[in-house]
C-alpha angles and dihedrals in degrees: 000000000000119000124205112252099209115063124221110240117236093235090062092054091048092050092051090069094057101035115142124191120232091214112099118214118243115268118264117261115248116243115248124229091253091053092048091049092048093051092049092048091051090049093049091048091053093048092046091051092051092049092046093051089049092051093047094043100049096075090054091052097048119104097204116133112255131201092275091064093053092049091054093050092047091052091050092051093046094063 
């Protein structure tokens, strides 16, 4: 196998870990009023959907006895 003739100095390897670029990234664009309003409307829609599904789903999850249970027990006692 071929070996490299020039060796890499240790200081170069150590500097590679803490290298910082002198090029600054461009500044972030400021959000406009319409973008902010759109994001808030999407957030409110998601929250309203979760609350609505919770309100509509709670009666189905409840274990309280409804009128159908009392009718069945009255029919059983009437015989």
